[in-house]
C-alpha positions as CSV (number, residue, x, y, z in Angstrom):
1,X,0.1,0.1,0.3
2,X,1.6,3.5,-1.1
3,X,-0.2,6.9,0.7
4,X,1.1,10.2,-0.2
5,X,1.0,13.9,0.0
6,X,-1.6,13.7,3.1
7,X,-2.5,17.1,3.6
8,X,-5.8,18.9,5.8
9,X,-7.0,22.7,5.2
10,X,-6.6,24.7,8.6
11,X,-9.9,25.6,9.6
12,X,-11.7,28.5,11.4
13,X,-12.8,28.7,15.2
14,X,-15.8,27.3,15.6
15,X,-15.8,25.4,12.4
16,X,-17.4,21.8,13.1
17,X,-16.1,19.7,10.4
18,X,-12.7,19.1,8.2
19,X,-11.3,17.1,5.7
20,X,-8.3,15.2,4.4
21,X,-7.3,14.5,1.4
22,X,-4.6,12.1,0.0
23,X,-3.5,10.0,-3.0
24,X,-3.4,5.7,-2.5
25,X,-2.2,3.3,-4.5
26,X,-2.6,-0.8,-3.4
27,X,-0.2,-3.3,-5.3
28,X,-3.3,-5.7,-5.0
29,X,-7.2,-5.4,-5.4
30,X,-8.3,-4.2,-2.0
31,X,-10.7,-1.7,-0.2
32,X,-10.5,1.2,2.3
33,X,-12.8,0.7,4.5
34,X,-12.3,3.2,7.1
35,X,-10.5,5.8,8.3
36,X,-9.6,6.8,12.1
37,X,-8.2,10.0,14.3
38,X,-7.6,10.0,18.0
39,X,-10.5,11.3,19.5
40,X,-8.1,14.9,20.5
41,X,-8.5,15.6,16.7
42,X,-12.3,14.8,16.4
43,X,-15.4,12.9,16.8
44,X,-15.4,10.3,14.2
45,X,-14.3,10.5,10.5
46,X,-16.3,9.7,7.4
47,X,-15.5,8.7,3.9
48,X,-17.7,11.1,1.5
49,X,-17.4,11.5,-2.0
50,X,-18.6,15.1,-3.9
51,X,-22.2,13.9,-5.8
52,X,-24.2,16.3,-7.9
53,X,-28.3,15.9,-7.1
54,X,-30.8,15.4,-9.1
55,X,-31.2,19.4,-9.2
56,X,-27.6,19.9,-10.2
57,X,-26.7,20.9,-6.4
58,X,-23.1,19.9,-5.2
59,X,-23.6,17.5,-2.4
60,X,-21.9,14.7,0.0
61,X,-22.2,11.4,0.0
62,X,-20.6,9.0,2.6
63,X,-19.6,6.1,1.1
64,X,-20.4,3.3,3.7
65,X,-19.2,0.5,1.7
66,X,-15.6,1.9,1.9
67,X,-13.4,2.8,-1.5
68,X,-12.6,0.0,-3.9
69,X,-9.1,-0.1,-4.7
70,X,-7.7,-1.9,-8.4
71,X,-4.1,-3.0,-8.2
72,X,-1.9,0.0,-9.4
73,X,-4.4,2.3,-9.8
74,X,-4.0,5.5,-7.8
75,X,-6.8,6.6,-6.4
76,X,-6.7,10.6,-5.4
77,X,-8.5,12.2,-2.6
78,X,-9.3,15.9,-3.2
79,X,-11.6,19.1,-2.4
80,X,-14.7,18.0,-4.8
81,X,-13.9,15.1,-4.9
82,X,-13.5,12.5,-2.1
83,X,-12.3,13.0,1.1
84,X,-12.0,12.3,4.6
85,X,-14.5,14.0,6.8
86,X,-13.3,14.9,10.0
87,X,-16.9,14.9,11.9
88,X,-17.2,17.2,15.2
89,X,-13.4,18.5,15.5
90,X,-12.1,19.3,18.9
91,X,-10.3,22.7,18.1
92,X,-9.9,24.2,14.8
93,X,-6.7,22.8,12.6
94,X,-4.0,25.4,12.3
95,X,-1.8,25.8,9.9
96,X,1.8,24.0,10.1
97,X,0.7,21.6,12.6
98,X,0.3,18.0,11.7
99,X,-1.6,14.8,13.1
100,X,-1.5,11.2,12.6
101,X,-4.8,9.2,10.7
102,X,-5.1,5.6,10.2
103,X,-6.0,4.1,6.8
104,X,-7.4,0.3,7.8
105,X,-8.2,-2.2,4.8
106,X,-10.4,-4.9,4.1
107,X,-7.3,-7.3,3.5
108,X,-4.2,-5.2,3.8
109,X,-2.7,-4.3,7.2
110,X,-3.3,-0.7,8.4
111,X,-1.4,2.2,7.9
112,X,-0.9,5.6,9.6
113,X,0.3,8.6,8.2
114,X,1.0,12.0,9.4
115,X,-1.4,14.7,7.5
116,X,0.2,18.3,7.4
117,X,-2.2,21.3,7.7
118,X,-1.8,23.9,5.5
119,X,-3.2,27.5,4.7
120,X,-4.2,26.7,1.3
121,X,-4.3,23.7,-0.7
122,X,-1.2,22.3,-2.2
């Protein structure tokens, strides 16, 4: 499992949620089932994807079945696409700080990686 470029945008005081972005490539067929963070960061996480509703509005939908990973194909979690939602932040995410997320898979071992908090998208 290869995971790179993990980052999150800084959040404002009182902003309840944040998001984590990264790119993941699996050598074998697998599923990213869940992502977790310490409860000192957020109450919980959800895998989300951006969707267009029947009325043409943009929204988010939780990916309860996880994210399918095809062998050798990079899956990018990006603003406006798939992302990890940090729900009920304990405190704001501050630019320059880092925190860990743990990726849990159906077949592969869990991967813990540092997430850099940035002021603007790279």
